[in-house]
Backbone as CSV, one residue per row, in Angstrom:
resi,resn,N_x,N_y,N_z,CA_x,CA_y,CA_z,C_x,C_y,C_z
1,MET,-2.089,4.650,17.641,-1.525,3.386,17.187,-2.525,2.285,17.479
2,GLU,-2.944,1.547,16.444,-3.974,0.535,16.608,-3.429,-0.882,16.469
3,VAL,-2.316,-1.060,15.801,-1.704,-2.382,15.652,-0.254,-2.290,16.105
4,LEU,0.103,-3.128,17.062,1.460,-3.146,17.599,2.113,-4.485,17.241
5,GLU,3.205,-4.449,16.487,3.970,-5.634,16.143,5.374,-5.206,15.740
6,PHE,6.286,-6.164,15.771,7.673,-5.844,15.419,8.300,-7.026,14.697
7,LEU,8.892,-6.749,13.529,9.626,-7.741,12.753,11.086,-7.306,12.675
8,ASP,11.993,-8.193,13.098,13.425,-7.883,13.119,14.076,-8.422,11.855
9,ASN,14.383,-7.548,10.920,15.029,-7.962,9.676,16.540,-8.132,9.825
10,SER,17.100,-7.521,10.856,18.547,-7.595,11.041,18.970,-8.871,11.763
11,GLY,18.107,-9.423,12.575,18.444,-10.625,13.338,19.279,-10.362,14.564
12,GLY,19.523,-9.091,14.898,20.371,-8.788,16.044,19.697,-7.979,17.128
13,VAL,18.359,-7.775,17.050,17.654,-6.948,18.021,17.148,-7.811,19.165
14,LEU,17.599,-7.505,20.367,17.120,-8.184,21.561,15.840,-7.549,22.089
15,VAL,15.804,-6.218,22.094,14.660,-5.508,22.671,14.311,-4.306,21.792
16,LYS,13.001,-4.115,21.557,12.495,-2.961,20.813,11.284,-2.409,21.554
17,ARG,11.305,-1.106,21.788,10.246,-0.458,22.562,9.315,0.313,21.635
18,PHE,7.984,0.201,21.877,6.963,0.947,21.131,6.040,1.669,22.107
19,PRO,5.542,2.840,21.764,5.921,3.666,20.604,7.344,4.182,20.768
20,GLU,7.993,4.480,19.646,9.389,4.896,19.666,9.577,6.385,19.431
21,ASN,8.494,7.125,19.196,8.612,8.549,18.886,8.375,9.442,20.094
22,GLY,8.313,8.852,21.289,8.102,9.644,22.489,6.639,9.847,22.838
23,ASN,5.735,9.600,21.929,4.302,9.710,22.192,3.812,8.375,22.734
24,LEU,3.574,8.299,24.027,3.254,7.036,24.671,1.749,6.786,24.755
25,GLU,0.980,7.354,23.850,-0.463,7.141,23.870,-0.824,5.959,22.985
26,ILE,-1.328,4.893,23.595,-1.786,3.710,22.888,-3.298,3.650,22.983
27,LYS,-3.963,3.432,21.878,-5.420,3.415,21.851,-5.950,2.181,22.589
28,TRP,-6.934,2.428,23.448,-7.557,1.322,24.177,-8.275,0.419,23.182
29,GLY,-7.937,-0.877,23.205,-8.484,-1.800,22.227,-7.537,-2.084,21.080
30,SER,-6.319,-1.536,21.143,-5.347,-1.808,20.090,-4.993,-3.295,20.048
31,GLN,-4.579,-3.738,18.878,-4.221,-5.149,18.690,-2.721,-5.318,18.840
32,LEU,-2.335,-6.271,19.645,-0.920,-6.589,19.877,-0.638,-7.974,19.311
33,THR,0.282,-8.060,18.360,0.640,-9.337,17.739,2.058,-9.723,18.158
34,VAL,2.160,-10.884,18.775,3.455,-11.378,19.267,3.789,-12.677,18.543
35,ARG,4.994,-12.751,17.956,5.430,-13.956,17.244,5.924,-15.035,18.219
36,GLU,6.106,-16.242,17.643,6.549,-17.377,18.460,7.927,-17.131,19.083
37,SER,8.755,-16.368,18.417,10.109,-16.116,18.917,10.187,-14.829,19.737
38,GLN,9.036,-14.358,20.241,9.008,-13.088,20.960,8.227,-13.203,22.264
39,ASP,8.482,-12.265,23.141,7.631,-11.909,24.275,7.337,-10.424,24.155
40,ALA,6.250,-9.977,24.749,5.936,-8.547,24.788,5.536,-8.182,26.203
41,ILE,6.159,-7.131,26.730,5.856,-6.667,28.082,5.081,-5.361,27.990
42,PHE,3.958,-5.285,28.702,3.110,-4.091,28.702,3.466,-3.227,29.913
43,PHE,3.775,-1.949,29.656,4.114,-0.996,30.709,3.035,0.082,30.783
44,ARG,2.683,0.485,31.988,1.833,1.664,32.184,2.419,2.495,33.314
45,ASP,2.569,3.792,33.050,3.144,4.722,34.032,4.512,4.227,34.519
46,GLY,5.275,3.621,33.597,6.618,3.170,33.921,6.694,1.856,34.659
47,LYS,5.559,1.192,34.889,5.554,-0.058,35.632,5.165,-1.205,34.711
48,ALA,5.933,-2.298,34.773,5.629,-3.479,33.970,4.443,-4.207,34.581
49,LEU,3.387,-4.433,33.775,2.167,-5.040,34.286,2.010,-6.503,33.880
50,ASP,2.392,-6.853,32.657,2.147,-8.216,32.209,3.079,-8.556,31.059
51,VAL,3.313,-9.877,30.892,4.117,-10.390,29.797,3.203,-11.189,28.871
52,PHE,3.175,-10.816,27.593,2.351,-11.505,26.609,3.216,-12.463,25.800
53,GLY,2.716,-13.709,25.640,3.387,-14.684,24.808,2.908,-14.615,23.375
54,ALA,3.240,-15.654,22.576,2.884,-15.663,21.164,1.368,-15.646,20.977
55,GLY,0.905,-14.860,19.982,-0.519,-14.788,19.673,-0.965,-13.366,19.415
56,ARG,-2.295,-13.200,19.251,-2.883,-11.871,19.042,-3.643,-11.481,20.295
57,HIS,-3.335,-10.302,20.795,-3.918,-9.831,22.051,-4.577,-8.476,21.816
58,ILE,-5.741,-8.274,22.452,-6.429,-6.994,22.404,-6.224,-6.293,23.737
59,LEU,-5.706,-5.061,23.676,-5.387,-4.333,24.908,-6.653,-3.765,25.523
60,LYS,-7.359,-4.626,26.254,-8.582,-4.242,26.964,-8.510,-4.750,28.387
61,THR,-9.544,-4.394,29.166,-9.525,-4.702,30.585,-9.393,-6.193,30.849
62,GLN,-10.109,-7.031,30.073,-10.066,-8.457,30.342,-8.690,-9.069,30.085
63,ASN,-7.912,-8.457,29.214,-6.569,-8.964,28.936,-5.506,-8.376,29.857
64,ILE,-5.812,-7.229,30.447,-4.881,-6.586,31.379,-5.670,-6.254,32.654
65,PRO,-5.945,-7.240,33.491,-6.793,-7.022,34.671,-6.272,-5.946,35.607
66,VAL,-4.969,-5.746,35.650,-4.385,-4.796,36.603,-4.858,-3.376,36.338
67,VAL,-5.153,-3.058,35.091,-5.522,-1.684,34.759,-7.035,-1.495,34.703
68,GLY,-7.810,-2.448,35.181,-9.267,-2.366,35.065,-9.863,-1.141,35.716
69,LYS,-9.562,-0.903,36.994,-10.146,0.240,37.703,-9.672,1.547,37.106
70,TRP,-8.407,1.575,36.661,-7.875,2.812,36.096,-8.599,3.169,34.802
71,VAL,-8.921,2.160,33.983,-9.595,2.415,32.720,-11.016,2.897,32.950
72,THR,-11.718,2.300,33.878,-13.116,2.669,34.113,-13.256,4.080,34.670
73,SER,-12.173,4.663,35.126,-12.259,6.025,35.636,-12.341,7.049,34.524
74,PHE,-12.062,6.622,33.271,-12.140,7.543,32.153,-13.573,7.649,31.650
75,GLY,-13.882,8.807,31.153,-15.221,9.007,30.614,-15.214,9.314,29.138
76,TYR,-14.134,8.870,28.449,-13.979,9.219,27.050,-14.429,8.127,26.095
77,GLY,-14.999,7.049,26.627,-15.488,6.001,25.745,-14.420,4.973,25.449
78,PRO,-14.728,3.952,24.638,-13.805,2.846,24.378,-12.594,3.222,23.550
79,ASP,-12.629,4.379,22.890,-11.510,4.766,22.037,-10.509,5.679,22.729
80,SER,-10.665,5.893,24.014,-9.783,6.828,24.715,-8.369,6.264,24.793
81,PRO,-7.339,7.100,24.561,-5.950,6.644,24.659,-5.475,6.641,26.103
82,PHE,-4.429,5.895,26.370,-3.848,5.913,27.712,-2.334,5.855,27.579
83,ARG,-1.665,6.388,28.590,-0.208,6.475,28.574,0.384,5.100,28.873
84,ALA,0.977,4.487,27.852,1.516,3.141,28.022,2.546,2.871,26.944
85,GLU,3.226,1.754,27.066,4.218,1.337,26.084,4.325,-0.176,26.092
86,VAL,4.797,-0.723,24.983,4.987,-2.163,24.851,6.431,-2.411,24.427
87,VAL,7.077,-3.371,25.084,8.463,-3.727,24.779,8.472,-5.138,24.198
88,PHE,8.996,-5.272,22.979,9.138,-6.574,22.338,10.525,-7.141,22.653
89,ILE,10.564,-8.414,23.045,11.817,-9.092,23.380,12.014,-10.259,22.425
90,GLY,13.128,-10.282,21.721,13.461,-11.404,20.845,14.006,-12.566,21.649
91,LYS,13.334,-13.714,21.577,13.746,-14.874,22.371,14.391,-15.958,21.514
92,GLN,14.725,-15.630,20.270,15.424,-16.594,19.434,16.877,-16.714,19.870
93,LEU,17.558,-17.685,19.313,18.978,-17.872,19.615,19.802,-16.803,18.915
94,PHE,20.696,-16.168,19.661,21.645,-15.202,19.097,23.006,-15.895,19.062
95,PRO,23.363,-16.468,17.889,24.548,-17.333,17.829,25.819,-16.593,17.419
96,ASN,26.920,-17.309,17.606,28.216,-16.908,17.062,28.668,-15.519,17.532
97,LEU,28.377,-15.198,18.794,28.948,-13.987,19.387,30.407,-14.275,19.748
98,LYS,31.260,-13.253,19.699,32.695,-13.468,19.851,33.208,-12.965,21.198
99,TRP,34.193,-13.658,21.726,34.916,-13.201,22.901,36.414,-13.455,22.672
100,GLY,37.230,-12.703,23.383,38.677,-12.861,23.245,39.400,-11.995,24.254
101,THR,40.633,-12.335,24.543,41.443,-11.599,25.516,42.109,-10.403,24.836
102,LYS,41.808,-9.211,25.326,42.475,-8.026,24.807,43.930,-7.969,25.298
103,GLU,44.131,-8.385,26.550,45.477,-8.421,27.121,45.815,-9.866,27.501
104,PRO,47.079,-10.281,27.411,47.454,-11.650,27.781,47.154,-11.948,29.247
105,ILE,46.854,-13.207,29.529,46.573,-13.674,30.882,47.848,-14.294,31.457
106,LEU,48.221,-13.879,32.666,49.400,-14.442,33.321,49.045,-15.821,33.875
107,PHE,49.831,-16.831,33.504,49.525,-18.213,33.871,50.786,-18.891,34.396
108,ARG,50.626,-19.613,35.526,51.757,-20.338,36.122,51.784,-21.759,35.538
109,ASP,52.712,-21.994,34.659,52.850,-23.291,34.008,53.827,-24.152,34.794
110,THR,53.465,-25.411,35.022,54.324,-26.284,35.820,55.640,-26.610,35.132
111,GLU,55.704,-26.459,33.810,56.930,-26.795,33.085,57.640,-25.571,32.516
112,LEU,56.878,-24.575,32.114,57.474,-23.384,31.514,57.503,-22.194,32.469
113,GLN,57.097,-22.409,33.720,57.039,-21.359,34.732,55.975,-20.309,34.361
114,MET,56.253,-19.030,34.601,55.259,-17.983,34.363,55.254,-17.590,32.884
115,ILE,54.094,-17.752,32.254,53.954,-17.383,30.850,52.650,-16.607,30.676
116,ARG,52.483,-16.000,29.518,51.266,-15.247,29.210,50.509,-15.962,28.090
117,LEU,49.184,-16.060,28.283,48.351,-16.767,27.330,47.323,-15.825,26.715
118,ARG,46.984,-16.079,25.468,45.870,-15.410,24.790,44.855,-16.471,24.381
119,SER,43.597,-16.072,24.358,42.554,-17.026,24.006,41.388,-16.290,23.362
120,TYR,40.644,-17.011,22.534,39.429,-16.454,21.945,38.479,-17.603,21.627
121,GLY,37.210,-17.241,21.368,36.209,-18.261,21.072,34.881,-17.617,20.720
122,SER,33.805,-18.396,20.832,32.466,-17.933,20.468,31.461,-18.423,21.501
123,PHE,30.292,-17.780,21.539,29.217,-18.200,22.438,27.873,-17.774,21.860
124,SER,26.795,-18.386,22.365,25.438,-18.086,21.906,24.541,-17.893,23.120
125,ILE,23.578,-16.970,23.011,22.702,-16.659,24.141,21.241,-16.645,23.708
126,GLN,20.346,-16.785,24.686,18.916,-16.609,24.524,18.371,-15.894,25.753
127,VAL,17.294,-15.114,25.551,16.626,-14.475,26.678,15.753,-15.523,27.356
128,GLN,15.986,-15.737,28.639,15.219,-16.731,29.393,14.089,-16.083,30.181
129,ASP,14.379,-15.009,30.885,13.393,-14.301,31.701,13.262,-12.882,31.144
130,SER,12.211,-12.654,30.364,12.056,-11.369,29.677,11.925,-10.209,30.650
131,MET,11.123,-10.364,31.689,10.900,-9.286,32.651,12.199,-8.919,33.356
132,LEU,12.949,-9.932,33.804,14.211,-9.677,34.493,15.209,-9.009,33.572
133,PHE,15.307,-9.489,32.336,16.281,-8.949,31.393,15.995,-7.483,31.075
134,VAL,14.733,-7.140,30.824,14.381,-5.764,30.470,14.616,-4.829,31.646
135,ASN,14.185,-5.219,32.830,14.283,-4.328,33.993,15.712,-4.215,34.520
136,LYS,16.516,-5.280,34.384,17.854,-5.256,34.967,18.926,-4.804,33.993
137,VAL,18.752,-5.112,32.706,19.803,-4.838,31.726,19.429,-3.705,30.780
138,VAL,18.244,-3.784,30.185,17.871,-2.846,29.127,17.478,-1.487,29.676
139,GLY,16.667,-1.462,30.737,16.215,-0.195,31.308,15.278,0.534,30.364
140,THR,15.554,1.797,30.122,14.662,2.622,29.293,15.138,2.757,27.853
141,MET,16.114,1.977,27.452,16.606,2.068,26.082,15.520,1.636,25.101
142,GLY,15.398,2.380,24.002,14.379,2.070,23.012,14.771,0.930,22.097
143,LEU,16.080,0.732,21.909,16.574,-0.339,21.047,17.806,-0.948,21.696
144,TYR,17.791,-2.270,21.826,18.915,-2.965,22.470,19.300,-4.150,21.597
145,THR,20.534,-4.151,21.094,20.981,-5.181,20.162,22.000,-6.119,20.816
146,SER,22.277,-7.232,20.130,23.256,-8.186,20.635,24.656,-7.571,20.666
147,GLY,24.939,-6.633,19.768,26.241,-5.978,19.764,26.493,-5.153,21.005
148,VAL,25.409,-4.584,21.582,25.554,-3.767,22.787,25.918,-4.630,23.983
149,ILE,25.227,-5.756,24.132,25.469,-6.594,25.306,26.695,-7.480,25.134
150,GLU,27.161,-7.657,23.912,28.298,-8.532,23.654,29.546,-8.066,24.396
151,ASP,29.799,-6.768,24.395,30.975,-6.244,25.093,30.899,-6.509,26.595
152,TYR,29.695,-6.330,27.158,29.521,-6.550,28.596,29.731,-8.026,28.951
153,LEU,29.127,-8.925,28.165,29.265,-10.352,28.430,30.695,-10.820,28.220
154,ARG,31.396,-10.192,27.286,32.792,-10.566,27.031,33.645,-10.352,28.285
155,GLY,33.384,-9.276,29.013,34.130,-9.027,30.243,33.879,-10.096,31.291
156,ILE,32.622,-10.567,31.405,32.300,-11.636,32.349,33.020,-12.925,31.959
157,ILE,33.037,-13.221,30.667,33.654,-14.455,30.186,35.156,-14.461,30.461
158,ILE,35.833,-13.346,30.193,37.286,-13.296,30.390,37.637,-13.447,31.872
159,SER,36.840,-12.842,32.758,37.125,-12.968,34.190,37.006,-14.414,34.648
160,LYS,36.035,-15.149,34.097,35.884,-16.557,34.460,36.972,-17.420,33.822
161,LEU,37.485,-16.995,32.686,38.544,-17.760,32.025,39.773,-17.867,32.930
162,ASN,40.096,-16.800,33.631,41.225,-16.833,34.564,41.025,-17.905,35.625
163,VAL,39.796,-17.988,36.146,39.488,-18.963,37.198,39.587,-20.384,36.662
164,VAL,39.007,-20.616,35.485,38.975,-21.965,34.914,40.380,-22.453,34.578
165,LEU,41.204,-21.610,33.983,42.565,-22.024,33.653,43.365,-22.356,34.912
166,GLY,43.170,-21.567,35.964,43.874,-21.830,37.207,43.452,-23.140,37.850
167,LYS,42.169,-23.506,37.721,41.663,-24.740,38.320,42.010,-25.977,37.503
168,MET,41.883,-25.872,36.183,41.904,-27.054,35.323,43.255,-27.339,34.667
169,LEU,44.001,-26.307,34.366,45.179,-26.482,33.517,46.464,-26.391,34.325
170,LYS,47.335,-27.372,34.134,48.648,-27.370,34.790,49.747,-26.894,33.858
171,SER,49.624,-27.255,32.590,50.640,-26.878,31.613,49.977,-26.715,30.251
172,VAL,50.526,-25.842,29.434,49.983,-25.635,28.092,50.139,-26.883,27.237
173,PHE,51.028,-27.794,27.643,51.186,-29.040,26.890,49.967,-29.951,27.045
174,ASP,49.092,-29.672,28.046,47.902,-30.494,28.282,46.672,-29.970,27.548
175,ILE,46.781,-28.840,26.874,45.607,-28.218,26.246,44.900,-29.133,25.242
176,PRO,45.616,-29.795,24.324,44.908,-30.606,23.319,44.019,-31.684,23.920
177,VAL,44.470,-32.353,24.975,43.698,-33.463,25.540,42.632,-32.982,26.518
178,MET,42.702,-31.720,26.947,41.759,-31.214,27.945,40.768,-30.205,27.378
179,MET,40.757,-29.981,26.070,39.916,-28.934,25.508,38.424,-29.173,25.781
180,ASP,37.951,-30.405,25.658,36.530,-30.691,25.918,36.169,-30.410,27.374
181,ASP,37.025,-30.831,28.297,36.776,-30.584,29.715,36.802,-29.090,30.024
182,LEU,37.712,-28.363,29.414,37.787,-26.917,29.622,36.506,-26.228,29.159
183,ASN,35.986,-26.616,27.992,34.751,-26.030,27.480,33.578,-26.303,28.422
184,LEU,33.487,-27.537,28.924,32.377,-27.911,29.802,32.426,-27.145,31.119
185,VAL,33.578,-27.123,31.756,33.709,-26.426,33.046,33.526,-24.922,32.863
186,PHE,34.061,-24.390,31.779,33.939,-22.964,31.482,32.471,-22.560,31.367
187,ARG,31.693,-23.324,30.609,30.275,-23.025,30.430,29.511,-23.153,31.753
188,THR,29.841,-24.164,32.548,29.174,-24.362,33.838,29.448,-23.193,34.787
189,GLU,30.680,-22.712,34.802,31.044,-21.598,35.678,30.289,-20.313,35.328
190,LEU,29.915,-20.158,34.067,29.275,-18.918,33.609,27.752,-18.938,33.702
191,GLN,27.141,-20.112,33.895,25.692,-20.217,33.843,25.010,-19.309,34.866
192,ALA,25.525,-19.289,36.081,24.885,-18.491,37.135,24.928,-17.002,36.808
193,ASP,26.024,-16.526,36.245,26.146,-15.111,35.891,25.145,-14.732,34.801
194,PHE,24.964,-15.592,33.816,24.030,-15.299,32.733,22.584,-15.406,33.219
195,THR,22.296,-16.393,34.071,20.941,-16.541,34.606,20.544,-15.323,35.419
196,GLY,21.479,-14.749,36.137,21.189,-13.548,36.920,20.819,-12.346,36.075
197,LEU,21.113,-12.394,34.782,20.746,-11.321,33.859,19.498,-11.645,33.058
198,GLY,18.901,-12.818,33.336,17.732,-13.224,32.572,18.082,-13.907,31.271
199,LEU,19.330,-14.378,31.120,19.810,-14.989,29.886,20.161,-16.458,30.104
200,THR,20.174,-17.201,29.019,20.678,-18.567,29.006,21.907,-18.626,28.115
201,LEU,22.987,-19.190,28.643,24.186,-19.406,27.844,23.995,-20.725,27.095
202,HIS,23.613,-20.625,25.831,23.286,-21.826,25.058,24.524,-22.668,24.774
203,ASP,25.609,-22.043,24.380,26.867,-22.760,24.159,28.016,-21.775,24.268
204,LEU,29.188,-22.318,24.546,30.406,-21.512,24.629,31.584,-22.411,24.276
205,TYR,32.459,-21.926,23.393,33.589,-22.725,22.940,34.881,-21.914,23.016
206,ILE,35.933,-22.582,23.494,37.289,-22.050,23.413,37.869,-22.537,22.090
207,GLN,38.121,-21.625,21.192,38.633,-22.015,19.880,40.157,-22.055,19.838
208,SER,40.797,-21.291,20.717,42.264,-21.287,20.710,42.801,-20.768,22.034
209,ILE,43.867,-21.394,22.502,44.677,-20.873,23.610,46.110,-20.860,23.096
210,SER,46.709,-19.698,23.002,48.036,-19.577,22.385,49.015,-18.894,23.338
211,VAL,50.294,-19.116,23.081,51.371,-18.520,23.877,52.099,-17.502,23.015
212,PRO,52.868,-16.588,23.621,53.646,-15.618,22.837,54.658,-16.309,21.930
213,ASP,55.134,-15.592,20.924,56.060,-16.172,19.940,57.342,-16.687,20.580
214,GLU,57.854,-15.939,21.576,59.108,-16.379,22.180,58.934,-17.679,22.959
215,VAL,57.763,-17.844,23.603,57.491,-19.094,24.312,57.283,-20.235,23.318
216,GLN,56.627,-19.931,22.205,56.447,-20.943,21.175,57.791,-21.418,20.636
217,GLY,58.756,-20.491,20.528,60.090,-20.873,20.101,60.761,-21.825,21.087
218,MET,60.556,-21.575,22.398,61.104,-22.462,23.411,60.481,-23.861,23.310
219,ILE,59.163,-23.903,23.062,58.476,-25.188,22.934,58.997,-25.950,21.721
220,ASP,59.193,-25.235,20.615,59.706,-25.878,19.408,61.115,-26.427,19.638
221,THR,61.942,-25.643,20.346,63.306,-26.095,20.632,63.301,-27.341,21.501
222,ARG,62.428,-27.325,22.500,62.337,-28.486,23.389,61.845,-29.711,22.637
223,SER,60.885,-29.524,21.768,60.379,-30.642,20.968,61.476,-31.200,20.078
224,GLY,62.284,-30.296,19.504,63.378,-30.750,18.663,64.411,-31.540,19.441
225,MET,64.716,-31.103,20.673,65.686,-31.817,21.495,65.165,-33.198,21.883
226,ASN,63.853,-33.284,22.176,63.274,-34.591,22.507,63.272,-35.515,21.290
227,ALA,63.061,-34.912,20.116,63.030,-35.721,18.899,64.415,-36.272,18.559
228,VAL,65.474,-35.578,18.990,66.836,-36.039,18.709,67.115,-37.385,19.371
229,GLY,66.629,-37.544,20.617,66.820,-38.809,21.321,68.249,-38.965,21.805
230,ASN,69.005,-39.902,21.251,70.390,-40.185,21.641,71.288,-39.096,21.057
231,LEU,71.784,-38.214,21.917,72.565,-37.072,21.458,73.889,-37.509,20.825
232,ASP,74.492,-38.568,21.387,75.778,-39.030,20.866,75.629,-39.533,19.432
233,GLN,74.643,-40.363,19.187,74.421,-40.876,17.840,74.033,-39.761,16.879
234,TYR,73.248,-38.807,17.373,72.815,-37.700,16.516,74.000,-36.856,16.062
235,MET,74.919,-36.543,17.003,76.056,-35.714,16.654,77.006,-36.450,15.702
236,LYS,77.186,-37.756,15.908,78.045,-38.523,15.000,77.461,-38.519,13.584
237,LEU,76.135,-38.625,13.504,75.495,-38.593,12.197,75.685,-37.228,11.536
238,LYS,75.516,-36.133,12.309,75.684,-34.790,11.769,77.118,-34.563,11.289
239,VAL,78.102,-35.063,12.075,79.508,-34.907,11.688,79.796,-35.677,10.407
240,ALA,79.267,-36.901,10.326,79.483,-37.708,9.129,78.899,-37.026,7.899
241,ASP,77.716,-36.421,8.056,77.098,-35.719,6.936,77.942,-34.527,6.503
242,SER,78.437,-33.760,7.483,79.238,-32.581,7.152,80.554,-32.965,6.496
243,LEU,81.173,-34.073,6.950,82.422,-34.522,6.343,82.190,-34.987,4.911
244,GLY,81.069,-35.641,4.670,80.757,-36.074,3.318,80.594,-34.893,2.380
245,ASP,79.930,-33.826,2.875,79.754,-32.617,2.066,81.098,-31.963,1.783
246,ALA,81.972,-31.950,2.804,83.279,-31.317,2.623,84.132,-32.084,1.612
247,ALA,84.026,-33.418,1.633,84.800,-34.235,0.699,84.389,-33.974,-0.736
248,LYS,83.145,-33.693,-0.962,82.658,-33.411,-2.308,83.184,-32.071,-2.825
249,ASN,83.325,-31.109,-1.909,83.681,-29.755,-2.320,85.187,-29.496,-2.307
250,ASN,85.964,-30.355,-1.664,87.409,-30.120,-1.549,88.158,-31.408,-1.886
251,GLY,89.091,-31.323,-2.825,89.825,-32.533,-3.229,91.318,-32.413,-3.064
252,ASN,91.887,-31.317,-2.546,93.330,-31.131,-2.442,93.854,-31.647,-1.114
253,ALA,95.141,-31.615,-0.938,95.761,-32.147,0.276,95.412,-31.335,1.495
254,GLY,95.368,-29.991,1.287,95.016,-29.137,2.416,93.636,-29.454,2.924
255,ALA,92.756,-29.721,1.968,91.397,-30.072,2.377,91.407,-31.376,3.145
256,GLY,92.303,-32.335,2.688,92.369,-33.609,3.398,92.830,-33.427,4.828
257,LEU,93.841,-32.533,5.014,94.297,-32.242,6.365,93.183,-31.662,7.201
258,GLY,92.410,-30.744,6.559,91.282,-30.143,7.287,90.247,-31.174,7.652
259,LEU,90.057,-32.154,6.734,89.074,-33.193,7.022,89.517,-34.056,8.194
260,GLY,90.845,-34.319,8.247,91.335,-35.128,9.358,91.123,-34.438,10.687
261,ALA,91.446,-33.124,10.706,91.228,-32.371,11.951,89.753,-32.314,12.291
262,GLY,88.934,-32.111,11.233,87.495,-32.047,11.480,86.957,-33.362,11.978
263,LEU,87.538,-34.492,11.473,87.071,-35.790,11.928,87.363,-35.998,13.401
264,GLY,88.603,-35.589,13.805,88.930,-35.731,15.221,88.038,-34.884,16.101
265,MET,87.808,-33.643,15.656,86.916,-32.773,16.408,85.510,-33.339,16.451
266,GLY,85.039,-33.871,15.288,83.673,-34.377,15.211,83.454,-35.572,16.115
267,MET,84.469,-36.500,16.202,84.292,-37.692,17.021,84.304,-37.365,18.505
268,SER,85.030,-36.302,18.892,85.082,-35.948,20.312,83.965,-34.989,20.715
269,MET,83.305,-34.367,19.742,82.309,-33.357,20.042,81.114,-33.901,20.835
270,PRO,80.570,-35.105,20.530,79.445,-35.597,21.325,79.754,-35.683,22.800
271,ASN,80.998,-36.168,23.142,81.356,-36.251,24.554,81.428,-34.869,25.179
272,MET,81.922,-33.875,24.431,81.984,-32.511,24.946,80.588,-31.975,25.235
273,ILE,79.672,-32.247,24.306,78.307,-31.741,24.493,77.644,-32.401,25.689
274,GLN,77.821,-33.727,25.793,77.208,-34.423,26.908,77.747,-33.927,28.238
275,GLN,79.059,-33.679,28.301,79.652,-33.190,29.550,79.116,-31.812,29.905
276,ALA,78.900,-30.980,28.865,78.422,-29.626,29.123,76.948,-29.619,29.493
277,MET,76.160,-30.531,28.881,74.728,-30.534,29.110,74.360,-31.253,30.394
278,GLN,75.210,-32.210,30.840,74.899,-32.954,32.043,75.330,-32.181,33.282
279,SER,74.639,-32.455,34.367,74.944,-31.793,35.636,76.138,-32.475,36.290
280,ASN,77.144,-31.689,36.695,78.348,-32.231,37.333,78.654,-31.356,38.539
281,SER,78.539,-31.947,39.710,78.678,-31.167,40.944,80.092,-30.653,41.142
282,SER,81.118,-31.355,40.571,82.505,-30.945,40.777,82.903,-29.781,39.876
283,GLU,82.082,-29.440,38.910,82.408,-28.366,37.977,81.589,-27.132,38.338
284,SER,82.202,-25.975,38.350,81.490,-24.748,38.704,80.566,-24.321,37.580
285,VAL,79.607,-23.490,37.946,78.667,-22.967,36.963,79.405,-22.146,35.911
286,THR,80.425,-21.419,36.344,81.200,-20.599,35.404,81.874,-21.463,34.346
287,ASP,82.472,-22.584,34.785,83.119,-23.485,33.839,82.121,-24.066,32.848
288,LYS,80.925,-24.376,33.354,79.892,-24.924,32.468,79.486,-23.902,31.418
289,LEU,79.363,-22.639,31.857,79.002,-21.588,30.911,80.083,-21.410,29.844
290,LYS,81.352,-21.510,30.262,82.439,-21.388,29.294,82.389,-22.528,28.277
291,SER,82.100,-23.737,28.782,82.028,-24.885,27.882,80.884,-24.721,26.890
292,LEU,79.760,-24.233,27.386,78.604,-23.997,26.507,78.937,-22.973,25.426
293,LYS,79.660,-21.895,25.844,80.009,-20.851,24.884,80.944,-21.409,23.799
294,GLU,81.856,-22.292,24.200,82.750,-22.893,23.214,81.962,-23.729,22.215
295,LEU,80.980,-24.471,22.708,80.149,-25.287,21.819,79.319,-24.425,20.887
296,LEU,78.869,-23.282,21.402,78.120,-22.352,20.554,79.000,-21.790,19.456
297,ASP,80.238,-21.414,19.804,81.164,-20.872,18.817,81.521,-21.909,17.753
298,LEU,81.576,-23.179,18.166,81.907,-24.235,17.226,80.736,-24.599,16.317
299,GLY,79.562,-24.102,16.674,78.373,-24.412,15.877,77.688,-25.693,16.300
300,ALA,78.140,-26.280,17.425,77.517,-27.521,17.879,76.172,-27.280,18.542
301,LEU,75.959,-26.082,19.055,74.687,-25.692,19.666,74.098,-24.518,18.904
302,THR,72.771,-24.513,18.837,72.101,-23.341,18.274,71.995,-22.266,19.339
303,GLN,71.653,-21.064,18.909,71.530,-19.959,19.872,70.414,-20.229,20.866
304,ASP,69.287,-20.799,20.387,68.157,-21.098,21.287,68.539,-22.154,22.309
305,GLU,69.275,-23.192,21.875,69.701,-24.235,22.814,70.661,-23.657,23.848
306,PHE,71.552,-22.803,23.393,72.488,-22.152,24.314,71.757,-21.300,25.346
307,ASP,70.768,-20.517,24.895,70.023,-19.621,25.800,69.254,-20.409,26.844
308,ILE,68.640,-21.536,26.436,67.855,-22.340,27.381,68.752,-22.915,28.470
309,LYS,69.879,-23.509,28.072,70.774,-24.106,29.055,71.441,-23.040,29.916
310,LYS,71.703,-21.881,29.335,72.303,-20.792,30.105,71.379,-20.351,31.228
311,LYS,70.069,-20.249,30.930,69.098,-19.867,31.966,69.063,-20.902,33.090
312,GLU,69.152,-22.189,32.719,69.137,-23.244,33.748,70.361,-23.125,34.647
313,LEU,71.513,-22.854,34.065,72.739,-22.753,34.859,72.729,-21.520,35.754
314,LEU,72.211,-20.399,35.239,72.183,-19.170,36.025,71.279,-19.291,37.246
315,LYS,70.256,-20.157,37.155,69.375,-20.360,38.304,70.110,-21.049,39.470
316,GLN,71.248,-21.718,39.152,72.005,-22.406,40.196,72.906,-21.491,40.998
317,LEU,73.056,-20.235,40.500,73.925,-19.289,41.203,73.269,-18.795,42.486
């Protein structure tokens, strides 16, 4: 082999070793061409001797001083081969690598108690220390791609995500306003781990933090209850709307009697709901549950609203 160079057409190769056919004989005086986005490490007898930067290099004694005495011991002339290998390292940016939680993360929320969260995002890396990266991560592999290391780095990222969420986040309701801070702290926490592998974490983003569907339903219910505001006025409005609909569909005397009964029930219903929803020390938890069930049967409460209040009452037992 007289010319050593490597062009990555796929864009995903971190490390490529030459020669790749198991024949480690490189001709003395061979030309080594290294691109601007590459480093090349020269190995002899399994030991890394030097790192070559961008440019054209001739593999001779003056360029590899460490092997000078070893070369002069040969008597085969300037064309004699020697047992060696060259490893090319891609130092360009490897962008848009993916990470995500395979299993939900258990999180203590100050408002929703214990919930499970899922998250995913993207990150980009570059090789910072070629010698460290090859010797510590790649080893003797002939080809090392970003897809191979992505799985390993994903595990490091998820482990740090648990730490960052525990430190920074109190409730999932704070996620929208804290996303920038979460990204910054998350990236800072990971820098030391990546540097120890000879890598630079160029960027890292949390694209989503989500809760299970049942928790999302609880959040939606709570948002709806907050949007209602004055429960008494809301219920009177709902009753008035229902009575108007009934008047359109029923015009006989029996319907009028039903409307009168419905009106009486509708006007008293807000007070019933308020009494059931408010805390009253003189009323037992059992009585409150019965009142809630009556409101559910009457259609004044939805099933989700009933379930939420039922859980609150059961905690008092």
